C-alpha positions in Angstrom: 112.0 116.2 140.7 108.6 115.4 139.3 106.2 113.2 141.2 105.0 110.0 139.7 101.5 111.4 139.2 103.1 114.3 137.3 104.4 111.8 134.7 100.9 110.4 133.9 100.7 112.5 130.8 99.3 110.0 128.3 95.8 108.7 127.8 95.0 105.0 127.3 91.7 103.2 127.0 91.3 99.7 128.3 89.0 97.5 126.2 87.4 94.3 127.1 85.9 91.6 124.8 82.6 89.9 124.6 82.4 86.6 122.7 79.6 86.2 120.1 79.0 84.1 117.0 78.8 85.2 113.3 76.1 83.9 110.8 78.3 80.8 110.2 78.4 80.0 114.0 82.1 81.0 114.2 83.2 82.7 117.4 83.9 86.4 117.1 85.1 88.9 119.7 83.5 92.3 120.1 85.7 94.9 121.9 84.1 97.7 124.0 85.8 100.5 126.0 86.0 99.7 129.7 87.8 102.7 131.2 90.0 105.6 130.0 93.0 106.4 132.2 95.9 108.8 132.6 99.2 106.8 132.2 102.9 107.1 132.0 104.5 105.3 129.0 107.9 103.7 129.3 109.4 102.0 126.1 111.4 98.9 126.8 115.1 98.8 126.0 116.4 96.3 123.4 117.7 94.1 126.2 114.2 93.9 127.9 112.6 93.4 124.5 114.9 90.5 123.8 113.4 88.5 126.7 109.9 89.2 125.5 110.9 88.3 121.9 112.2 85.0 123.1 108.8 84.2 124.7 106.9 85.4 121.6 109.1 83.2 119.4 108.3 80.2 121.6 104.6 80.9 120.9 105.4 81.1 117.1 104.6 84.7 116.8 106.9 86.6 114.4 107.1 90.1 113.1 108.1 93.5 114.2 106.5 95.0 117.3 107.0 97.7 119.9 106.7 96.9 123.7 106.0 99.5 126.4 105.0 99.6 130.0 102.1 101.9 131.1 101.9 103.0 134.7 98.3 103.9 135.9 96.8 104.6 139.3 95.7 101.6 141.2 91.9 101.5 141.7 89.1 99.0 141.9 88.7 99.2 138.1 92.4 98.9 137.2 93.0 96.0 139.5 90.5 94.0 137.3 92.6 94.4 134.1 94.0 91.1 132.8 95.9 89.8 129.8 92.6 89.0 128.1 92.0 92.8 127.8 93.8 95.2 125.4 94.4 98.9 125.3 94.4 101.7 122.8 96.9 104.5 122.8 97.8 107.1 120.2 95.6 105.4 117.6 97.2 102.0 118.0 95.8 98.8 119.6 98.2 97.2 122.1 97.9 93.6 123.4 98.4 93.3 127.1 101.2 90.7 127.6 100.5 89.6 131.2 98.4 90.4 134.2 99.4 93.9 135.4 101.6 94.2 138.5 101.4 96.7 141.4 104.4 98.9 141.9 106.1 99.3 145.3 106.4 103.1 144.9 103.7 105.1 146.7 102.5 102.2 148.8 101.1 100.3 145.8 99.2 103.2 144.4 100.2 102.4 140.8 100.0 99.4 138.5 102.3 98.6 135.5 100.7 97.2 132.4 103.1 95.7 129.8 101.7 95.7 126.3 102.9 95.2 122.7 101.7 96.4 119.3 102.6 95.4 115.8 104.7 97.8 113.8 104.4 95.9 110.5 
C-alpha cells in the first residue's frame, strides 16, 4: 500500500491576488504565483458534485465545471491559503471553493483544497 506522500504526484501553483485600478479607476486583480506544491488530485463523484452544484446555483453561477480536491502537505505557507486564492494545475485555473481543511491522517500533516474549474 502506497503512503499518502507517495500519491503527491501532481504539481499545483497557488496564486494570490493584488487589487489595483485601471486607467478608468475600475478595480482590477493582478494574480501572482505564491507557492508551487506537490499534490494529490481526487476528482469528486457525481453525488459530491451535486451538493456543490446546489450551492453554486444558489449563487446564480451556471455552466459546466469540474470539481476536485487537492491534498498537499501542511506547512506555514499552506495554512495561509484561503478561498480568496486560486490554483493552477495542468494548464487550467481552478477557483478555491472554501478555506482548506486539515486531514486527520498523519496527525494533520496534510491539507485538502477543494477547487473548481470551468469546462465550457
